NUNU-417468 format. One record per residue (C-alpha): residue number from 0; residue in three letters; x, y, z. Coordinates in steps of 0.25 Angstrom, whole numbers, plus 5000, padded with zeros to 4 digits. Layout:
REC seq type    u    v    w
REC NUM  Ala    X    Y    Z
...
***
This chain:
REC seq type    u    v    w
REC   0  Met 5000 5000 5000
REC   1  Phe 5004 5015 5000
REC   2  Leu 5007 5015 5015
REC   3  Leu 5018 5012 5025
REC   4  Gly 5017 5004 5037
REC   5  Cys 5016 4989 5041
REC   6  Gln 5002 4988 5047
REC   7  Pro 4990 4991 5038
REC   8  Ser 4983 5004 5042
REC   9  Gln 4969 5009 5040
REC  10  Thr 4974 5017 5029
REC  11  Glu 4980 5005 5022
REC  12  Ser 4967 4997 5023
REC  13  Gln 4960 5009 5017
REC  14  Leu 4969 5010 5005
REC  15  Gln 4966 4995 5003
REC  16  Asp 4951 4998 5000
REC  17  Ile 4951 5009 4990
REC  18  Asp 4941 5011 4979
REC  19  Asp 4944 5012 4964
REC  20  Asp 4947 5027 4966
REC  21  Gly 4956 5025 4977
REC  22  Phe 4948 5030 4988
REC  23  Thr 4950 5023 5002
REC  24  Pro 4938 5018 5010
REC  25  Ala 4933 5026 5022
REC  26  Ser 4941 5024 5034
REC  27  Thr 4935 5020 5048
REC  28  His 4938 5035 5052
REC  29  Thr 4930 5040 5040
REC  30  Ile 4919 5030 5043
REC  31  Asp 4918 5035 5058
REC  32  Ala 4918 5049 5054
REC  33  Asn 4907 5047 5044
REC  34  Asn 4899 5039 5054
REC  35  Ala 4900 5051 5064
REC  36  Val 4893 5060 5054
REC  37  Leu 4881 5050 5054
REC  38  Ala 4879 5053 5068
REC  39  Glu 4882 5068 5067
REC  40  Leu 4871 5073 5057
REC  41  Pro 4856 5071 5056
REC  42  Phe 4855 5060 5045
REC  43  Ala 4841 5056 5049
REC  44  Asn 4836 5069 5043
REC  45  Lys 4831 5066 5029
REC  46  Gln 4824 5079 5026
REC  47  Asp 4835 5082 5015
REC  48  Phe 4832 5069 5008
REC  49  Glu 4817 5072 5008
REC  50  Asp 4820 5086 5002
REC  51  Ala 4830 5081 4992
REC  52  Asn 4819 5071 4987
REC  53  Arg 4807 5080 4987
REC  54  Gly 4801 5085 4974
REC  55  Phe 4808 5074 4966
REC  56  Ile 4803 5073 4952
REC  57  Ala 4813 5064 4944
REC  58  Arg 4828 5061 4942
REC  59  Leu 4837 5056 4931
REC  60  Pro 4841 5042 4935
REC  61  Glu 4854 5043 4927
REC  62  Leu 4858 5057 4929
REC  63  Ile 4871 5057 4921
REC  64  Val 4875 5069 4912
REC  65  Val 4886 5069 4902
REC  66  Asp 4892 5080 4894
REC  67  Glu 4893 5081 4878
REC  68  Gln 4905 5072 4878
REC  69  Gly 4898 5062 4886
REC  70  His 4906 5064 4899
REC  71  Lys 4898 5062 4912
REC  72  Ile 4897 5075 4919
REC  73  Trp 4886 5072 4929
REC  74  Asp 4882 5058 4935
REC  75  Arg 4872 5058 4946
REC  76  Thr 4871 5043 4946
REC  77  Ser 4886 5042 4950
REC  78  Tyr 4881 5046 4964
REC  79  Asp 4871 5034 4965
REC  80  Phe 4880 5028 4976
REC  81  Val 4876 5039 4985
REC  82  Glu 4865 5032 4993
REC  83  Gly 4863 5026 5006
REC  84  Asp 4872 5028 5018
REC  85  Ala 4885 5035 5017
REC  86  Pro 4897 5026 5014
REC  87  Asn 4909 5027 5023
REC  88  Ser 4916 5035 5013
REC  89  Val 4906 5047 5014
REC  90  Asn 4902 5056 5025
REC  91  Pro 4888 5053 5027
REC  92  Ser 4884 5067 5028
REC  93  Leu 4889 5070 5014
REC  94  Trp 4883 5056 5010
REC  95  Arg 4869 5062 5014
REC  96  Gln 4872 5075 5005
REC  97  Ala 4876 5066 4994
REC  98  Thr 4864 5057 4995
REC  99  Leu 4855 5070 4995
REC 100  Asn 4862 5076 4983
REC 101  Asn 4860 5062 4976
REC 102  Ile 4845 5065 4975
REC 103  Asp 4843 5070 4961
REC 104  Gly 4833 5073 4951
REC 105  Leu 4822 5084 4948
REC 106  Phe 4814 5089 4960
REC 107  Glu 4803 5099 4962
REC 108  Val 4806 5109 4972
REC 109  Thr 4793 5116 4972
REC 110  Thr 4782 5119 4962
REC 111  Gly 4790 5124 4949
REC 112  Val 4804 5122 4955
REC 113  Tyr 4812 5110 4952
REC 114  Gln 4826 5105 4955
REC 115  Leu 4836 5096 4948
REC 116  Arg 4846 5090 4958
REC 117  Gly 4857 5080 4955
REC 118  Phe 4860 5085 4940
REC 119  Asp 4872 5093 4945
REC 120  Leu 4879 5098 4957
REC 121  Ala 4868 5109 4958
REC 122  Asn 4852 5109 4957
REC 123  Met 4845 5114 4945
REC 124  Thr 4832 5121 4949
REC 125  Val 4820 5123 4938
REC 126  Ile 4809 5133 4941
REC 127  Ala 4797 5132 4933
REC 128  Gly 4794 5146 4927
REC 129  Lys 4783 5152 4919
REC 130  Thr 4789 5148 4905
REC 131  Gly 4800 5139 4908
REC 132  Trp 4811 5133 4918
REC 133  Ile 4819 5142 4927
REC 134  Ile 4832 5135 4929
REC 135  Val 4840 5137 4942
REC 136  Asp 4855 5134 4942
REC 137  Pro 4857 5125 4930
REC 138  Leu 4868 5116 4935
REC 139  Thr 4883 5115 4932
REC 140  Thr 4883 5110 4918
REC 141  Ala 4876 5111 4905
REC 142  Glu 4875 5095 4905
REC 143  Thr 4869 5093 4918
REC 144  Ala 4860 5106 4917
REC 145  Lys 4854 5100 4903
REC 146  Val 4851 5086 4909
REC 147  Ala 4844 5093 4921
REC 148  Phe 4836 5102 4913
REC 149  Glu 4832 5091 4903
REC 150  Phe 4827 5083 4915
REC 151  Ile 4819 5095 4920
REC 152  Asn 4812 5096 4907
REC 153  Gln 4810 5082 4906
REC 154  Gln 4803 5081 4920
REC 155  Leu 4796 5094 4921
REC 156  Gly 4793 5097 4906
REC 157  Lys 4801 5105 4897
REC 158  Arg 4801 5120 4898
REC 159  Pro 4811 5131 4893
REC 160  Ile 4821 5138 4902
REC 161  Ala 4815 5152 4907
REC 162  Ala 4827 5155 4916
REC 163  Ile 4840 5150 4922
REC 164  Ile 4844 5155 4936
REC 165  Phe 4859 5153 4941
REC 166  Thr 4858 5155 4956
REC 167  His 4873 5157 4958
REC 168  Ser 4886 5157 4951
REC 169  His 4891 5143 4953
REC 170  Ile 4893 5134 4941
REC 171  Asp 4884 5122 4946
REC 172  His 4872 5132 4945
REC 173  Phe 4874 5138 4932
REC 174  Gly 4884 5129 4923
REC 175  Gly 4873 5121 4917
REC 176  Ala 4865 5132 4911
REC 177  Leu 4869 5130 4896
REC 178  Gly 4864 5115 4898
REC 179  Leu 4850 5121 4901
REC 180  Leu 4849 5129 4888
REC 181  Glu 4853 5117 4880
REC 182  Ser 4842 5109 4887
REC 183  Ser 4832 5119 4883
REC 184  Thr 4837 5120 4869
REC 185  Leu 4842 5134 4871
REC 186  Lys 4855 5140 4866
REC 187  Asn 4864 5150 4873
REC 188  Asp 4860 5160 4862
REC 189  Ala 4845 5158 4865
REC 190  Leu 4843 5162 4880
REC 191  Glu 4832 5172 4877
REC 192  Gly 4821 5170 4887
REC 193  Ile 4830 5162 4898
REC 194  Asp 4833 5171 4910
REC 195  Ile 4847 5168 4916
REC 196  Ile 4846 5173 4931
REC 197  Ala 4858 5174 4940
REC 198  Pro 4863 5182 4952
REC 199  Ala 4872 5194 4949
REC 200  Gly 4886 5191 4947
REC 201  Phe 4883 5177 4942
REC 202  Met 4891 5177 4929
REC 203  His 4903 5183 4935
REC 204  Glu 4904 5173 4947
REC 205  Ala 4900 5161 4938
REC 206  Thr 4911 5163 4928
REC 207  Ser 4922 5169 4936
REC 208  Glu 4924 5158 4946
REC 209  Asn 4926 5148 4934
REC 210  Val 4937 5156 4927
REC 211  Met 4948 5161 4937
REC 212  Ala 4949 5150 4946
REC 213  Gly 4941 5139 4939
REC 214  Thr 4953 5129 4936
REC 215  Ala 4956 5128 4951
REC 216  Met 4942 5128 4955
REC 217  Ser 4939 5116 4945
REC 218  Arg 4950 5108 4950
REC 219  Arg 4946 5110 4964
REC 220  Ala 4932 5107 4961
REC 221  Met 4936 5093 4956
REC 222  Tyr 4940 5091 4970
REC 223  Met 4928 5097 4977
REC 224  Tyr 4918 5089 4968
REC 225  Gly 4926 5076 4967
REC 226  Lys 4926 5077 4952
REC 227  Gln 4936 5065 4951
REC 228  Leu 4930 5057 4962
REC 229  Pro 4922 5044 4960
REC 230  Arg 4907 5046 4964
REC 231  Ser 4907 5035 4975
REC 232  Ala 4907 5034 4990
REC 233  Arg 4922 5036 4991
REC 234  Gly 4921 5048 4980
REC 235  His 4912 5059 4977
REC 236  Ile 4898 5058 4982
REC 237  Asp 4893 5072 4982
REC 238  Ser 4897 5087 4982
REC 239  Gly 4888 5092 4993
REC 240  Leu 4880 5101 4984
REC 241  Gly 4877 5090 4975
REC 242  Lys 4883 5079 4968
REC 243  Glu 4894 5086 4960
REC 244  Pro 4895 5097 4949
REC 245  Ala 4894 5092 4935
REC 246  Phe 4906 5095 4926
REC 247  Gly 4901 5098 4912
REC 248  Gln 4899 5110 4903
REC 249  Phe 4897 5123 4911
REC 250  Gly 4889 5135 4906
REC 251  Ile 4883 5148 4911
REC 252  Leu 4872 5159 4906
REC 253  Ser 4873 5174 4908
REC 254  Pro 4862 5179 4917
REC 255  Thr 4851 5187 4911
REC 256  Thr 4845 5191 4924
REC 257  Val 4855 5194 4936
REC 258  Ile 4850 5194 4950
REC 259  Ala 4857 5205 4957
REC 260  Gln 4849 5206 4970
REC 261  Asp 4838 5200 4978
REC 262  Ser 4826 5201 4968
REC 263  Ala 4814 5195 4963
REC 264  Gln 4813 5190 4948
REC 265  Leu 4802 5184 4940
REC 266  Ile 4808 5172 4932
REC 267  Asp 4799 5166 4921
REC 268  Gly 4787 5169 4930
REC 269  Val 4793 5164 4943
REC 270  Pro 4796 5174 4954
REC 271  Phe 4811 5173 4960
REC 272  Glu 4816 5180 4972
REC 273  Phe 4832 5181 4971
REC 274  Gln 4841 5182 4983
REC 275  Ile 4856 5186 4980
REC 276  Val 4866 5178 4988
REC 277  Ser 4878 5180 4980
REC 278  Gly 4891 5179 4988
REC 279  Ser 4886 5167 4996
REC 280  Glu 4887 5153 4989
REC 281  Ala 4890 5160 4976
REC 282  Pro 4895 5174 4972
REC 283  Ala 4883 5176 4963
REC 284  Glu 4870 5169 4969
REC 285  Phe 4856 5170 4972
REC 286  Thr 4844 5162 4978
REC 287  Phe 4830 5164 4974
REC 288  Tyr 4816 5162 4980
REC 289  Leu 4803 5158 4972
REC 290  Pro 4792 5165 4980
REC 291  Glu 4781 5157 4972
REC 292  Gln 4787 5144 4976
REC 293  Gln 4792 5149 4989
REC 294  Ala 4806 5142 4985
REC 295  Tyr 4819 5146 4988
REC 296  Cys 4831 5143 4979
REC 297  Gly 4844 5145 4988
REC 298  Ala 4853 5143 4976
REC 299  Glu 4866 5139 4983
REC 300  Leu 4865 5149 4995
REC 301  Val 4861 5137 5003
REC 302  Ser 4862 5122 5000
REC 303  Lys 4861 5109 5008
REC 304  Asn 4875 5109 5013
REC 305  Met 4885 5119 5018
REC 306  His 4891 5126 5006
REC 307  Asn 4905 5132 5003
REC 308  Leu 4911 5145 5008
REC 309  Tyr 4923 5140 5001
REC 310  Thr 4922 5129 4990
REC 311  Leu 4933 5119 4988
REC 312  Arg 4934 5121 4973
REC 313  Gly 4939 5135 4977
REC 314  Ala 4931 5148 4976
REC 315  Lys 4930 5161 4984
REC 316  Val 4925 5159 4998
REC 317  Arg 4910 5163 5000
REC 318  Asp 4904 5172 5010
REC 319  Ala 4898 5165 5022
REC 320  Leu 4891 5177 5027
REC 321  Thr 4885 5181 5014
REC 322  Trp 4880 5167 5012
REC 323  Ser 4874 5166 5026
REC 324  Ser 4867 5179 5024
REC 325  Ala 4862 5175 5011
REC 326  Ile 4855 5163 5017
REC 327  Asp 4850 5171 5028
REC 328  Ser 4844 5181 5018
REC 329  Ala 4837 5169 5011
REC 330  Leu 4832 5163 5024
REC 331  Thr 4825 5177 5027
REC 332  Ala 4819 5179 5014
REC 333  Gln 4814 5164 5011
REC 334  Arg 4806 5162 5023
REC 335  Asp 4794 5157 5015
REC 336  Thr 4802 5147 5007
REC 337  Lys 4796 5133 5005
REC 338  Val 4807 5127 4997
REC 339  Tyr 4822 5129 4996
REC 340  Phe 4830 5124 4984
REC 341  Gly 4844 5126 4980
REC 342  Ser 4855 5125 4970
REC 343  His 4859 5112 4976
REC 344  His 4853 5101 4985
REC 345  Trp 4838 5099 4988
REC 346  Pro 4827 5108 4993
REC 347  Ile 4821 5111 5006
REC 348  Trp 4806 5113 5009
REC 349  Gly 4799 5120 5020
REC 350  Gln 4802 5134 5026
REC 351  Asp 4807 5129 5039
REC 352  Ala 4817 5120 5032
REC 353  Ile 4822 5129 5023
REC 354  Asn 4825 5140 5034
REC 355  Arg 4832 5130 5042
REC 356  Phe 4841 5127 5030
REC 357  Leu 4844 5141 5027
REC 358  Glu 4846 5145 5041
REC 359  Thr 4857 5133 5042
REC 360  Gln 4863 5137 5029
REC 361  Arg 4864 5152 5033
REC 362  Asp 4870 5148 5047
REC 363  Thr 4880 5138 5041
REC 364  Tyr 4888 5149 5034
REC 365  Lys 4886 5160 5044
REC 366  Tyr 4891 5150 5055
REC 367  Ile 4903 5146 5047
REC 368  His 4906 5161 5045
REC 369  Asp 4904 5166 5058
REC 370  Gln 4912 5155 5065
REC 371  Ser 4924 5156 5055
REC 372  Val 4925 5171 5057
REC 373  Arg 4924 5169 5072
REC 374  Met 4936 5159 5071
REC 375  Leu 4944 5166 5062
REC 376  Asn 4943 5179 5070
REC 377  Ala 4948 5169 5082
REC 378  Gly 4961 5167 5073
REC 379  Leu 4957 5153 5068
REC 380  Thr 4963 5149 5054
REC 381  Pro 4954 5143 5043
REC 382  Ala 4958 5129 5047
REC 383  Glu 4955 5131 5061
REC 384  Ile 4942 5137 5059
REC 385  Ala 4938 5126 5049
REC 386  Glu 4942 5116 5060
REC 387  Ala 4934 5123 5071
REC 388  Ile 4921 5127 5064
REC 389  Glu 4909 5119 5069
REC 390  Met 4895 5121 5064
REC 391  Pro 4883 5122 5073
REC 392  Pro 4876 5109 5075
REC 393  Ala 4863 5115 5069
REC 394  Leu 4871 5118 5056
REC 395  Ser 4880 5106 5056
REC 396  Asn 4868 5096 5058
REC 397  Thr 4861 5102 5046
REC 398  Phe 4864 5094 5033
REC 399  Ser 4862 5107 5024
REC 400  Ser 4874 5114 5032
REC 401  Arg 4883 5102 5031
REC 402  Gly 4896 5103 5024
REC 403  Tyr 4893 5095 5012
REC 404  Tyr 4899 5105 5002
REC 405  Gly 4905 5117 5010
REC 406  Thr 4910 5114 5024
REC 407  Ala 4911 5122 5037
REC 408  Lys 4927 5120 5037
REC 409  His 4929 5126 5024
REC 410  Asn 4918 5137 5025
REC 411  Ala 4925 5141 5038
REC 412  Lys 4938 5142 5030
REC 413  Ala 4931 5151 5019
REC 414  Val 4926 5160 5030
REC 415  Tyr 4940 5162 5034
REC 416  Gln 4945 5164 5020
REC 417  Ala 4934 5174 5017
REC 418  Tyr 4939 5183 5029
REC 419  Leu 4954 5181 5030
REC 420  Gly 4959 5173 5018
REC 421  Trp 4968 5162 5017
REC 422  Tyr 4978 5166 5027
REC 423  Asp 4976 5161 5041
REC 424  Ala 4986 5171 5048
REC 425  Asn 4996 5160 5051
REC 426  Pro 5009 5165 5046
REC 427  Val 5013 5151 5042
REC 428  Asn 5003 5152 5031
REC 429  Leu 5008 5164 5025
REC 430  Asp 5018 5158 5016
REC 431  Pro 5018 5142 5019
REC 432  Leu 5027 5132 5010
REC 433  Pro 5020 5127 4998
REC 434  Ala 5013 5114 5000
REC 435  Val 5024 5104 4994
REC 436  Ala 5035 5111 5001
REC 437  Ser 5029 5110 5015
REC 438  Ala 5023 5096 5013
REC 439  Ala 5038 5091 5009
REC 440  Lys 5042 5097 5023
REC 441  Tyr 5031 5091 5030
REC 442  Val 5034 5077 5025
REC 443  Lys 5049 5078 5028
REC 444  Leu 5046 5084 5042
REC 445  Ile 5036 5072 5045
REC 446  Gly 5047 5062 5041
REC 447  Gly 5045 5059 5026
REC 448  Ala 5034 5053 5018
REC 449  Asp 5033 5040 5025
REC 450  Lys 5031 5047 5038
REC 451  Val 5020 5055 5033
REC 452  Ile 5013 5043 5026
REC 453  Gln 5014 5036 5040
REC 454  Gln 5008 5047 5048
REC 455  Thr 4997 5049 5037
REC 456  Lys 4993 5034 5038
REC 457  Leu 4991 5036 5053
REC 458  Ala 4983 5048 5051
REC 459  Ile 4974 5041 5041
REC 460  Asp 4973 5029 5050
REC 461  Ala 4968 5038 5062
REC 462  Gly 4958 5044 5053
REC 463  Glu 4965 5058 5053
REC 464  Tyr 4963 5061 5039
REC 465  Arg 4964 5076 5038
REC 466  Trp 4978 5074 5045
REC 467  Ala 4982 5062 5036
REC 468  Ala 4979 5071 5023
REC 469  Glu 4986 5083 5029
REC 470  Leu 4999 5074 5032
REC 471  Ile 5000 5066 5020
REC 472  Asn 4996 5078 5011
REC 473  His 5010 5083 5014
REC 474  Leu 5017 5071 5008
REC 475  Val 5008 5072 4996
REC 476  Ile 5011 5086 4993
REC 477  Ala 5026 5084 4996
REC 478  Asp 5027 5071 4987
REC 479  Asp 5015 5069 4978
REC 480  Gly 5021 5056 4972
REC 481  Asn 5019 5049 4986
REC 482  Asp 5008 5039 4983
REC 483  Arg 5007 5035 4998
REC 484  Ala 5005 5049 5002
REC 485  Lys 4994 5051 4992
REC 486  Ala 4987 5038 4995
REC 487  Leu 4986 5042 5010
REC 488  Leu 4982 5056 5007
REC 489  Ala 4971 5051 4998
REC 490  Thr 4966 5041 5009
REC 491  Ala 4965 5053 5019
REC 492  Tyr 4957 5061 5009
REC 493  Asp 4948 5049 5007
REC 494  Gln 4944 5049 5021
REC 495  Leu 4943 5064 5022
REC 496  Gly 4933 5063 5009
REC 497  Tyr 4925 5052 5015
REC 498  Gln 4923 5060 5028
REC 499  Ala 4920 5073 5022
REC 500  Glu 4905 5078 5023
REC 501  Ser 4909 5090 5012
REC 502  Ala 4907 5084 4998
REC 503  Pro 4918 5093 4993
REC 504  Trp 4928 5089 5004
REC 505  Arg 4925 5074 5001
REC 506  Asp 4928 5077 4986
REC 507  Val 4940 5085 4989
REC 508  Tyr 4946 5074 4998
REC 509  Leu 4942 5062 4989
REC 510  Ser 4947 5070 4976
REC 511  Ala 4960 5072 4983
REC 512  Ala 4961 5058 4986
REC 513  Tyr 4957 5054 4972
REC 514  Glu 4968 5063 4966
REC 515  Leu 4978 5058 4975
REC 516  Arg 4976 5044 4970
REC 517  His 4973 5047 4955
REC 518  Gly 4980 5060 4952
REC 519  Ser 4974 5074 4948
REC 520  Pro 4964 5074 4936
REC 521  Asp 4970 5076 4922
REC 522  Lys 4960 5087 4919
REC 523  Gly 4952 5097 4927
REC 524  Ile 4938 5102 4924
REC 525  Asp 4937 5105 4909
REC 526  Leu 4937 5121 4907
REC 527  Ala 4929 5118 4894
REC 528  Ser 4917 5115 4902
REC 529  Met 4917 5130 4907
REC 530  Lys 4917 5136 4893
REC 531  Gln 4903 5141 4893
REC 532  Ile 4905 5148 4906
REC 533  Leu 4918 5153 4902
REC 534  Leu 4912 5159 4890
REC 535  Arg 4903 5167 4898
REC 536  Ser 4914 5172 4908
REC 537  Pro 4919 5186 4907
REC 538  Val 4932 5186 4898
REC 539  Glu 4939 5194 4909
REC 540  Asn 4938 5182 4919
REC 541  Phe 4946 5174 4908
REC 542  Leu 4956 5185 4907
REC 543  Gln 4959 5186 4921
REC 544  Ser 4959 5171 4922
REC 545  Met 4970 5171 4911
REC 546  Ala 4978 5181 4921
REC 547  Ser 4977 5171 4932
REC 548  Arg 4984 5160 4923
REC 549  Val 4996 5168 4919
REC 550  Ile 5008 5160 4924
REC 551  Gly 5015 5171 4931
REC 552  Pro 5030 5167 4930
REC 553  Glu 5029 5164 4915
REC 554  Ala 5023 5178 4913
REC 555  Phe 5035 5185 4920
REC 556  Gly 5040 5196 4910
REC 557  Asp 5029 5195 4900
REC 558  Asp 5021 5206 4894
REC 559  Phe 5009 5203 4885
REC 560  Glu 4998 5211 4880
REC 561  Leu 4986 5203 4873
REC 562  Asn 4973 5206 4867
REC 563  Ile 4962 5196 4869
REC 564  Asn 4951 5200 4860
REC 565  Phe 4938 5192 4861
REC 566  Thr 4933 5193 4847
REC 567  Asp 4918 5189 4850
REC 568  Leu 4917 5198 4862
REC 569  Asp 4923 5210 4856
REC 570  Arg 4933 5212 4868
REC 571  Asn 4947 5213 4869
REC 572  Tyr 4956 5211 4882
REC 573  Val 4970 5216 4883
REC 574  Leu 4979 5206 4891
REC 575  Thr 4992 5211 4897
REC 576  Leu 5002 5201 4904
REC 577  Lys 5013 5208 4912
REC 578  Asn 5019 5205 4926
REC 579  Ala 5013 5191 4923
REC 580  Val 5000 5197 4925
REC 581  Leu 4988 5197 4915
REC 582  His 4979 5209 4914
REC 583  His 4967 5210 4904
REC 584  Lys 4958 5222 4900
REC 585  Leu 4947 5224 4891
REC 586  Ala 4952 5233 4880
REC 587  Pro 4954 5235 4865
REC 588  Lys 4965 5227 4859
REC 589  Ser 4979 5232 4863
REC 590  Ala 4988 5236 4851
REC 591  Ser 5001 5232 4859
REC 592  Ala 4996 5218 4863
REC 593  Asn 5005 5206 4860
REC 594  Ala 4994 5199 4854
REC 595  Thr 4978 5199 4852
REC 596  Leu 4970 5187 4853
REC 597  Asn 4957 5188 4846
REC 598  Ile 4948 5176 4851
REC 599  Ser 4934 5173 4854
REC 600  His 4929 5172 4868
REC 601  Glu 4926 5157 4866
REC 602  Leu 4940 5154 4861
REC 603  Phe 4946 5162 4872
REC 604  Ile 4938 5153 4882
REC 605  Asp 4942 5140 4875
REC 606  Leu 4956 5145 4876
REC 607  Ile 4954 5147 4891
REC 608  Ile 4948 5134 4894
REC 609  Gly 4958 5126 4885
REC 610  Ser 4949 5122 4874
REC 611  Ala 4958 5129 4865
REC 612  Gly 4973 5130 4867
REC 613  Val 4981 5142 4865
REC 614  Ser 4991 5137 4855
REC 615  Asp 4979 5132 4846
REC 616  Leu 4972 5145 4847
REC 617  Leu 4984 5155 4845
REC 618  Phe 4987 5149 4832
REC 619  Ser 4974 5146 4827
REC 620  Asp 4964 5153 4818
REC 621  Asp 4953 5153 4830
REC 622  Leu 4957 5167 4834
REC 623  Glu 4966 5179 4830
REC 624  Ile 4979 5183 4836
REC 625  Glu 4985 5197 4833
REC 626  Gly 4999 5199 4837
REC 627  Ser 5009 5189 4843
REC 628  Lys 5004 5174 4844
REC 629  Ile 5016 5171 4851
REC 630  Asp 5014 5182 4862
REC 631  Leu 5000 5177 4863
REC 632  Ala 5004 5162 4865
REC 633  Ser 5015 5167 4875
REC 634  Phe 5004 5174 4883
REC 635  Phe 4995 5162 4884
REC 636  Ser 5007 5153 4888
REC 637  Lys 5008 5161 4901
REC 638  Leu 4994 5157 4906
REC 639  Asp 4993 5145 4915
REC 640  Lys 4984 5133 4910
REC 641  Pro 4978 5127 4922
REC 642  Lys 4973 5113 4920
REC 643  Gly 4964 5112 4932
REC 644  Val 4970 5099 4937
REC 645  Phe 4981 5104 4947
REC 646  Asn 4984 5095 4958
REC 647  Ile 4977 5096 4971
REC 648  Val 4982 5085 4981
REC 649  Thr 4996 5084 4976
REC 650  Pro 5006 5095 4972
***
């Protein structure tokens, strides 16, 4: 085996019982920890299961969606193993959430309001208008949205689309919009009569997040959503918010109606009352109330789990106070609500139950904020606050406030970051050694690789998986060719994943274990799938993104001036590269430029996403170049070309 020592240990026994993907079984320590959860929470309460099944109309028994190339991008049937009692390798609280998220199909929320659940990570809501369907949040991809909308028309009768509502600026709530238009035999140039409604700032927020840091976010999202993991009891089982996001073709539509403040609107004969909650869960977001149906759509302001103030895929931290205040405003305004429904999970019926839900959601975020601020003012560091924070029993014993997606530990750190940033005031963290250098010194200090492995085995056998991972990680970073070290780190991550109540935590741990055993993926998420969104993003976003790709040292001493003239937009941008810094401005062509690139906007996007190579373009007839082709090629050679598959668990 991989390990040292004469007597077989629990660790060695686990390594003798691995599944096809290398995952070890749950240890006795993990089984004990998961059994303790069963005694901690009110599992006998079945109200969520009653609500999740209420109003059921029909389901697709074989809900599998493929793209135009025949690649499977959504397979609801792959989760059929999630039934019955939790296996030893899954936290029973997370298993409960995964079981609820398995309840899929078309449901009636109330008269004239329907939801499709289980067709993607999020829900699609359909409201019967006077002349057609009002679609709320058309899923993540065109492929899943198309299948969902066809199922609606099949079950409820075919109607045209009267309006599309984007409740907020996250891609799982707008990315499938173009699939709706295909399903209703409409084309992009024939949108007359369809109102596109979104909160103020929607287009900026929806497009900018995917340009500047999109490569890193996509790679990290592969961990957060367990993209490479098998769908099994030792792999990915759920994402907390739903099963998983679909990865197909993403799109977007520009709003025709922008909601900038709390207001009442009549949409295809249906009265809506909008509440702006931007800056809470999303930078651009609204909820709405349907007074005729006495139904409240909470968008993603509230959901049936604790959400993220900081998301593991990476993003700006969210404001806990703004979030809590927005829920409080909703609680005050919607006292006569008879049914709640959201962009994720299942509805709630009854005013008292809805009010309790809103109160616990409101207090969850405010409690984490207030206690984190109290402790940071007492001098505690982010790690100390995360370890010390303890949720009140009234909140921690409520399933809808459990950390299936966000966690109290990470949200507490997000509050610290929002107020004080990354530095914890300890001078040792002002300028620490890089990980590889410090790891090598730790391994030497401990007594070498064999000693580190021996101590890690003891920690794993004692069930001290957090410490085991921290210890052996030094050896993996110092010597990523040490297979024994990687096997031990993967074993520790297996157990941490099996115990995690948070679906993203589980997926991150198990994705790390998977890559330690199998290596990093050959390619990341295909940027070509984002083309329709990128085409609708401001050109300035891409030019700034180009500036962030300049390889500084390779541009030392360079002095370039370029014109990029978008022939179809009738806009020219002057780019200057000096001091290894790239600037751009909208201006007429500069006569002193080294070169001018006359190019269409779409061809430029193809260049950015890699569908067309620079060398192919510069010497082809598909565009026009004025000036020096050599200088233009030299300029593009100074730009980094991130592949999106950088290592995470190894150096």
